[in-house]
Each structure stands twice: as C-alpha cells, then as structure tokens.
C-alpha positions in Angstrom: 218.9 -153.4 -55.1 216.8 -156.4 -56.1 218.3 -159.8 -55.5 217.4 -163.3 -56.8 215.0 -165.2 -54.7 217.4 -168.1 -54.2 220.2 -165.8 -53.1 221.2 -166.1 -49.4 220.3 -162.9 -47.6 221.7 -162.2 -44.3 218.9 -161.7 -41.8 219.4 -159.2 -39.1 217.0 -158.7 -36.2 214.0 -156.8 -37.5 214.9 -157.6 -41.2 211.7 -157.7 -43.2 213.1 -157.8 -46.8 211.3 -154.5 -47.6 213.1 -154.1 -51.0 213.9 -157.6 -52.1 212.2 -160.9 -52.5 211.8 -163.0 -49.3 214.5 -165.7 -49.5 213.5 -169.3 -49.3 215.1 -169.7 -45.8 212.5 -167.2 -44.5 209.4 -168.8 -45.9 206.8 -169.9 -43.4 204.5 -172.9 -43.1 200.8 -173.1 -43.1 200.5 -173.0 -39.3 201.9 -169.4 -39.1 199.2 -168.1 -41.4 196.5 -170.0 -39.7 197.4 -168.4 -36.3 197.8 -165.0 -37.8 194.5 -164.9 -39.7 192.6 -166.5 -36.8 194.1 -164.0 -34.4 193.6 -161.0 -36.6 190.0 -161.7 -37.6 188.7 -163.3 -34.4 189.3 -160.1 -32.5 188.0 -157.3 -30.4 186.5 -155.4 -33.3 184.1 -158.3 -33.9 182.5 -157.1 -30.6 181.9 -153.8 -32.4 180.8 -155.1 -35.8 178.4 -157.8 -34.5 176.2 -155.3 -32.5 176.1 -152.9 -35.5 174.2 -155.6 -37.5 171.5 -155.6 -34.8 171.5 -151.8 -34.8 171.0 -152.0 -38.6 167.8 -154.1 -38.2 169.0 -157.2 -40.1 166.9 -160.3 -40.0 168.2 -163.7 -38.9 168.0 -165.3 -42.3 169.8 -162.4 -44.1 172.5 -162.4 -41.5 173.3 -166.1 -41.4 173.1 -166.7 -45.2 174.8 -163.4 -46.1 177.7 -164.2 -43.8 178.2 -167.7 -45.1 178.4 -166.6 -48.7 180.2 -163.3 -48.2 183.0 -164.9 -46.1 183.4 -167.7 -48.7 183.9 -165.1 -51.4 186.5 -163.3 -49.2 188.5 -166.5 -48.8 188.3 -167.2 -52.5 189.5 -163.7 -53.2 192.6 -164.2 -51.0 193.4 -167.5 -52.7 192.9 -166.4 -56.3 193.7 -162.7 -56.3 196.4 -162.0 -53.7 198.3 -165.2 -52.9 199.4 -166.3 -56.4 201.1 -163.0 -57.0 202.5 -162.9 -53.5 204.2 -166.3 -53.8 205.6 -165.6 -57.2 207.0 -162.1 -56.8 207.6 -162.3 -53.0 207.7 -158.5 -52.7 205.9 -156.2 -50.4 202.9 -154.4 -51.8 204.8 -151.2 -51.7 208.0 -152.3 -53.5 205.9 -154.0 -56.2 203.8 -150.8 -56.7 207.0 -148.8 -56.9 208.1 -151.0 -59.9 204.7 -150.5 -61.6 203.8 -146.9 -60.6 207.0 -145.1 -59.9 208.3 -143.5 -56.7 206.2 -140.4 -56.7 202.9 -142.1 -57.1 203.8 -144.8 -54.6 204.7 -142.1 -52.0 201.1 -140.8 -52.3 199.6 -144.3 -52.2 201.7 -145.3 -49.2 200.7 -142.2 -47.3 197.0 -142.8 -47.9 197.4 -146.5 -47.2 199.3 -146.0 -44.0 196.9 -143.4 -42.7 193.9 -145.7 -43.4 195.6 -148.5 -41.6 196.4 -146.2 -38.7 192.7 -145.3 -38.3 191.7 -149.0 -38.5 194.3 -150.0 -35.9 193.0 -147.1 -33.8 189.5 -148.6 -33.8 191.1 -151.8 -32.5 192.9 -149.9 -29.7 189.6 -148.3 -28.8 188.1 -151.8 -28.4 190.8 -152.9 -26.0 190.5 -149.7 -24.0 186.8 -150.4 -23.3 187.8 -153.5 -21.2 189.9 -151.2 -19.0 186.9 -149.0 -18.6 185.0 -151.8 -16.8 188.0 -152.4 -14.5 188.7 -148.8 -13.6 185.2 -147.4 -14.0 186.0 -144.3 -16.0 183.5 -142.7 -18.4 183.4 -144.4 -21.8 182.1 -143.0 -25.2 178.5 -143.6 -26.4 177.4 -144.8 -29.9 177.3 -141.3 -31.3 180.3 -139.7 -29.5 183.1 -138.3 -31.7 185.7 -137.1 -29.2 187.3 -138.5 -26.0 185.0 -137.8 -23.0 187.3 -138.5 -20.0 190.9 -138.5 -18.8 190.6 -142.2 -17.9 189.7 -143.0 -21.5 192.7 -141.2 -22.9 195.1 -142.9 -20.5 193.6 -146.4 -21.2 193.9 -145.9 -25.0 197.5 -144.6 -24.6 198.5 -147.7 -22.6 196.9 -150.2 -24.9 198.2 -148.5 -28.1 201.8 -148.3 -26.8 201.9 -152.0 -26.0 200.5 -152.9 -29.5 203.1 -150.7 -31.2 206.0 -152.5 -29.6 204.8 -155.9 -30.6 204.2 -154.8 -34.2 207.7 -153.2 -34.4 209.4 -156.5 -33.8 208.2 -157.7 -37.3 206.0 -160.3 -38.9 207.4 -163.4 -37.1 206.5 -161.8 -33.7 203.1 -160.7 -35.0 202.4 -164.3 -36.3 203.6 -165.9 -33.0 201.4 -163.7 -30.9 198.4 -164.5 -33.0 199.1 -168.3 -32.9 199.3 -168.2 -29.1 196.2 -166.1 -28.5 193.9 -167.4 -31.3 192.8 -170.8 -29.8 191.9 -169.3 -26.4 190.1 -166.3 -28.0 188.0 -168.6 -30.2 186.8 -170.5 -27.2 185.9 -167.3 -25.4 183.9 -166.0 -28.4 182.0 -169.3 -28.6 181.3 -168.9 -24.8 180.0 -165.4 -25.5 177.4 -166.9 -27.9 176.4 -169.8 -25.7 176.1 -167.6 -22.5 174.2 -164.9 -24.5 171.6 -167.5 -25.7 171.3 -168.9 -22.1 170.7 -165.4 -20.8 168.0 -164.9 -23.5 166.3 -168.2 -22.6 166.3 -167.3 -18.9 165.0 -163.8 -19.2 162.3 -164.7 -21.8 161.3 -168.0 -20.1 161.2 -169.7 -23.5 161.9 -173.4 -23.8 164.4 -174.5 -26.5 163.8 -178.1 -27.4 164.6 -178.1 -31.1 166.4 -176.2 -33.8 163.1 -174.7 -34.8 162.6 -173.3 -31.3 166.1 -171.7 -31.5 165.4 -170.3 -34.9 162.1 -168.8 -33.7 163.9 -167.1 -30.8 166.6 -165.8 -33.1 163.9 -164.2 -35.3 161.7 -162.9 -32.5 164.3 -161.7 -29.9 167.7 -161.3 -31.5 167.7 -160.4 -35.2 164.2 -159.1 -35.6 164.6 -157.5 -39.0 162.8 -154.4 -38.0 163.7 -150.7 -38.5 167.3 -149.7 -37.9 168.4 -147.5 -35.0 168.6 -143.8 -35.6 171.6 -142.9 -37.8 172.0 -146.5 -39.0 171.4 -147.9 -42.6 168.8 -150.8 -42.9 170.7 -154.0 -43.7 169.5 -156.6 -46.1 171.0 -159.9 -47.3 173.0 -158.0 -50.0 174.4 -155.6 -47.4 175.6 -158.5 -45.2 177.1 -160.4 -48.1 179.0 -157.5 -49.6 180.1 -156.2 -46.3 181.5 -159.5 -45.1 183.2 -160.0 -48.5 184.6 -156.5 -48.8 185.3 -155.5 -45.2 188.8 -156.8 -46.0 188.8 -155.8 -49.6 192.0 -153.7 -49.2 193.8 -156.8 -48.0 192.7 -159.4 -50.7 191.4 -157.8 -53.8 193.3 -154.6 -52.9 196.5 -156.7 -52.6 197.7 -155.3 -49.2 198.3 -158.9 -48.0 201.0 -159.3 -50.6 203.2 -158.1 -47.8 202.1 -160.9 -45.5 201.6 -163.8 -48.0 205.0 -163.3 -49.6 206.3 -165.4 -46.7 204.1 -168.4 -47.6 205.7 -171.5 -49.0 202.6 -172.2 -51.1 199.9 -170.0 -52.5 197.1 -172.3 -51.2 198.1 -171.3 -47.7 195.8 -168.3 -48.2 193.0 -170.7 -47.4 194.1 -170.1 -43.8 192.1 -166.8 -44.1 189.0 -169.1 -43.7 190.0 -169.5 -40.0 189.6 -165.8 -39.5 186.5 -165.5 -41.7 184.4 -168.3 -40.1 185.7 -168.1 -36.5 185.8 -164.3 -36.5 183.6 -162.9 -39.2 180.9 -165.6 -38.7 180.9 -167.1 -35.2 182.3 -164.0 -33.4 180.0 -161.6 -35.2 177.0 -163.7 -34.4 178.0 -164.1 -30.7 178.5 -160.3 -30.4 175.1 -159.7 -32.0 173.5 -161.9 -29.4 175.2 -160.1 -26.5 174.1 -156.7 -27.9 170.5 -157.9 -28.5 170.4 -159.1 -24.9 171.6 -155.7 -23.7 168.8 -154.1 -25.7 166.3 -156.6 -24.3 167.2 -155.6 -20.8 167.2 -151.9 -21.5 166.0 -150.7 -25.0 167.5 -147.2 -24.2 171.0 -148.6 -23.7 172.2 -148.5 -27.3 175.9 -148.0 -26.4 178.3 -150.4 -28.3 181.1 -151.1 -25.8 182.9 -154.4 -26.2 184.2 -154.3 -22.6 180.9 -154.2 -20.8 179.3 -156.7 -23.3 182.1 -159.2 -22.7 182.1 -158.7 -18.9 178.4 -159.3 -18.7 178.8 -162.6 -20.5 182.1 -164.0 -19.3 183.4 -161.8 -16.4 187.1 -161.4 -16.0 187.9 -163.8 -18.9 185.7 -161.7 -21.2 187.6 -158.5 -20.3 191.0 -160.2 -20.9 189.7 -161.5 -24.2 188.7 -158.1 -25.3 192.2 -156.6 -24.5 194.1 -159.5 -26.1 191.8 -159.6 -29.1 192.3 -155.9 -29.8 196.0 -156.4 -29.6 196.1 -159.4 -32.0 194.1 -157.5 -34.6 196.0 -154.2 -34.3 199.4 -155.8 -34.4 199.4 -156.9 -38.1 197.5 -153.7 -39.1 200.2 -151.5 -37.6 202.8 -153.7 -39.1 201.3 -153.1 -42.6 201.0 -149.4 -41.9 204.7 -149.3 -40.8 205.7 -150.9 -44.0 203.8 -148.3 -45.9 205.5 -145.4 -44.2 208.9 -147.1 -44.2 208.6 -147.3 -48.0 208.3 -143.5 -48.1 211.4 -143.0 -46.0 213.5 -146.2 -46.6 216.6 -144.8 -44.9 214.8 -144.9 -41.5 214.5 -148.3 -39.9 211.2 -150.1 -40.1 211.3 -150.6 -36.3 211.4 -146.9 -35.6 208.8 -146.1 -38.3 206.4 -148.8 -36.8 206.8 -147.4 -33.3 205.8 -143.9 -34.6 203.0 -145.5 -36.6 201.7 -147.2 -33.5 201.6 -143.9 -31.7 199.6 -142.3 -34.5 197.1 -145.2 -34.3 196.9 -144.7 -30.6 196.0 -141.1 -31.0 193.3 -142.1 -33.6 192.0 -144.6 -31.1 191.2 -141.9 -28.6 188.5 -140.7 -31.0 185.6 -143.2 -30.7 183.8 -142.0 -33.9 186.0 -144.4 -36.0 185.0 -147.5 -34.0 181.4 -146.5 -33.7 181.1 -146.0 -37.5 183.2 -149.1 -38.3 180.9 -150.6 -40.9 181.1 -147.4 -43.0 184.8 -146.9 -42.4 186.1 -150.3 -43.5 183.9 -150.0 -46.6 185.4 -146.6 -47.4 189.0 -147.6 -46.9 188.5 -150.7 -49.1 187.1 -148.4 -51.8 190.0 -146.0 -51.6 192.7 -148.7 -51.9 190.9 -151.1 -54.2 191.9 -149.5 -57.6 195.6 -150.1 -57.0 194.8 -153.8 -56.4 193.3 -153.9 -59.9 196.4 -152.2 -61.3 198.7 -154.8 -59.7 196.5 -157.7 -60.9 196.4 -156.4 -64.5 200.1 -155.6 -64.5 201.1 -159.0 -63.2 198.8 -161.3 -65.3 197.4 -159.3 -68.3 199.4 -156.3 -69.4 201.8 -158.3 -71.6 198.9 -160.0 -73.4 198.1 -156.5 -74.7 201.6 -156.0 -76.0 202.4 -153.7 -73.1 205.3 -153.4 -70.6 204.8 -154.7 -67.1 206.7 -153.0 -64.2 206.6 -150.0 -66.5 208.0 -147.4 -64.1 211.1 -149.6 -63.4 211.6 -150.3 -67.1 211.2 -146.7 -68.2 212.8 -145.0 -65.3 209.7 -142.9 -64.8 208.8 -141.7 -61.3 205.1 -141.4 -62.0 203.2 -143.9 -64.1 200.4 -141.7 -65.4 198.2 -144.7 -66.5 198.2 -146.1 -62.9 197.6 -142.7 -61.4 194.7 -141.9 -63.6 193.2 -145.3 -63.1 193.3 -144.8 -59.3 192.0 -141.2 -59.3 189.3 -141.6 -61.8 188.0 -144.8 -60.2 187.9 -143.2 -56.8 186.1 -140.1 -58.0 183.6 -142.3 -59.9 182.9 -144.3 -56.8 182.4 -141.2 -54.7 180.1 -139.7 -57.3 178.0 -142.8 -57.3 177.6 -142.6 -53.5 177.1 -138.9 -53.3 174.9 -138.2 -56.3 173.5 -141.5 -57.6 172.4 -142.8 -54.3 174.5 -146.0 -54.5 175.4 -147.1 -50.9 179.1 -147.4 -50.2 178.9 -151.2 -49.6 178.1 -151.8 -53.3 180.4 -149.5 -55.3 183.8 -151.3 -54.9 183.0 -154.4 -57.0 182.2 -152.5 -60.2 184.9 -150.0 -59.2 187.6 -152.8 -59.5 186.6 -153.5 -63.1 186.6 -149.8 -63.9 190.1 -149.5 -62.6 191.3 -152.5 -64.5 189.9 -151.4 -67.8 191.2 -147.8 -67.3 194.7 -149.0 -66.6 194.8 -151.1 -69.8 193.3 -148.4 -72.0 195.4 -145.6 -70.7 198.5 -147.7 -70.7 197.9 -148.5 -74.4 198.1 -144.8 -75.2 200.7 -143.8 -72.5 203.2 -146.5 -73.3 203.1 -145.6 -77.0 203.9 -142.0 -76.2 206.5 -142.8 -73.5 208.6 -145.7 -74.4 210.8 -147.6 -71.8 214.5 -146.7 -71.8 216.6 -149.1 -73.9 
C-alpha cells in the first residue's frame, strides 16, 4: 500500500521501501552519492574497458576529446533525466513502472532488467578473480575465450561473487558505505597506474619527456596509435568514444534505473555526484588502463590478453592486485543491489535480502564465463539499448502525458495489468534498433539515441488511441 512521503515509516534492518516512497528520515546527503558513484565507476571493469580502446585502434585525440564530451553528457543525463523524477516520486524504478505499465508487463521488464544486471555484475566478478589468478597462478581466460578454462578460475570467481552478494544483500546504506570507504584509495591507485605506465614507456623507449608536446607525441606514437584494430574488434573513432562513454550507463540515467538509487537524495542536484565516477573512473581510469595495456603490447605484441590482475600487478604490485579485487566489489555491489530489487519486485513476498543473495549467486555463475567481460564494450551498449525504451516511457508519463490530455500512471488508474501502449513502445523500439544493427549496418553504439525518441513518440501516439478505447475505472 502506498503511503505519503511525510508519513513516518518504521525501518527494520534491510528495509529498502520497495513499494512506498522513501520517507524523509531516510534521505541521504551528497557525500553518500559521491562515494557510491566514485566507487561504482572507478572500478575493476575500467581495467577491462581501457585496454579495449587500444584494441579498437583509437587515436589519442579521439580518445581524450571523446571521453571529455561523452562523460559530460552522461552527467547531464543523470541530472536532467533521472534525478528530478527520483526526488519527486521517491519510488523504485520497478514500483513506478508497475503504476504505469501494469503488473504483467513489469514482471517481464524486471526479469530482463535483472538478468542484464546479473551479467554486468558477473563481468565485475570476473575482473576481481583475475587478481587472484596472479596470486595463485592458475590458468586465466584469453581475449577470445568464452568458457571457464581451469578449476582455479571457477573457485576464484565463486569466492569473489559470494562476498559481493553478501554486501549487496545488506542494502543501499551498506553499499554506499563500502563505496565511500574504498573510493579515495582506489582513485589514488588508478592514478598511480597511469603514472607508472608512462614511466615504464619512457624507460623502455628511451624518449625524453620535457614538455606537454613531448608527452602528446609519445601518446600518439606509442599508446593510442590510431591504427587498425585487433582482429575481431571494431575500429573506434571520436564518435564511437563519445557515444560509448555517454551511453555505457544509459540504462541507469536515460533508462531510469537509478531512480532506485537517487530516490534517497535530499536534492535532485546531488546527481552531479555522478561526475566523480565519470571523470575519475570513465576518464582517468580508462586512460590509465589503456596505458598499461599499450605497454603490455609494446613488450610483446602477441600478448593481446586483457586481464586486469596481471596489468595491475605489473604496475603497482600487491597494491594493484588489492585494488582490482576491491574495485570489482564496489562496482558489483550496487549492480547486484539493483538486480535484487528487480527480482524482488517480481516476487514481493520473498525478502529482498534472500532475493539479492540468490541474484549474487546467478551473477557469480555468469562471471565464470569470460566472454561477457571480454566483449564488455558491446555488452553494455546492448543492455542500454534493451532497457532504454522504458526510460522514455517513464519520462513521458511523468512530465508530458497530461499535456496531451492523457492519464499518467495509467495501469494504476485503470486497474489494468498490462498497459499495451507501454508494451508496444518497448517492443517496437527494440525490434527497430535490432533491425538497424542487423540489416541497415548501423553500429550498436549509435542506435540508442534515436531509439529513445522513437519510444517516446510511440508511447504518446499509442496511448492516445489506447486510452480512448480503454478508459480508467471511475
């Protein structure tokens, strides 16, 4: 049952207000979001994504300028798209969708959303496990491996994933606290990765760096050469970098998944805290990881494996390995938390704690398969494309639908369990995007932006017809 925001709600351990607005007493300050976003996005997966830019043959100019602009657009998307709705409704993504779309459609959406988040968290577990591989010297997967290739790998992933699941199960406050503690130290280690990597390049090439111009020349000549991509990789340009850095978290900002997180914020502008993750993680950390991978290729052009553990160990020794493990945890924690909320919305009678533990185990099993992590650029673009249409539906329903003389929260008002307008907007948009990729040759990095507008227009047009035929109950 829905309650008024100002009503006092008794908070039991593990209470996350899954089906009611977050009460004022549970609102959090700016510092909580700063730590959470910094911890989540300055993480172990950055050591996967950074090297993939080098493998994609990007140039130094295209990488730096593309990241600066793309990350700015991502922060703006959090501030203007997700946070204003989150701090007004203060509902989870899933309960808000239930009011709009109806129970049956939301069950399907939550299932898809939860599975996608499990796969993403699994990639983060994979990252942490590569650090244990350096310590215990078991065989680890190569760039093109799809399946587990050693018993040691399976055990390492199982250990890391189990620990992550327990932290996520204790709720958002615990997740935010872990991120706040770990983030400052991880940022320093990632900066050290970049500095040490540059120092190693200077030593091995014998070049003298006496000015910014010298450093820029080395970046173009030795690190981001802008040549042909490695086998099986797409050639990256400025547009690839900009759209990828903007939309790699599309499901969370434009897709509205972070309604579940930002509903705790006292003010909507707290979403600017996402900038800590974008520019420390998706800028500095990606660049640092690129440098480490380029150095690995400089030493042995045949060694194309992308393994965060060995990369970090070569640069920072034991501290690097610990950073990889902790960074994987701080990223997977909020991801599994979101997935747990998605599944718990399907089976609300089961406690969120139990659901999140099971979700963490599913993510752990996914993490045993390295193909997800090794194809991370494509995967995050795909899952953003899948979930993006529902973000457009929420935005239109919250801000625009009444301007067209239509009913917001239509499923709740009509008692319908399936809002056909929302369902068709989602399915048609997804099919359109897939057809553009498969048959029109549009790369997956570029279909989500026009797809969002397609979904928004479809929802309005179909609702105009659907709500005339099916009026809300009096």
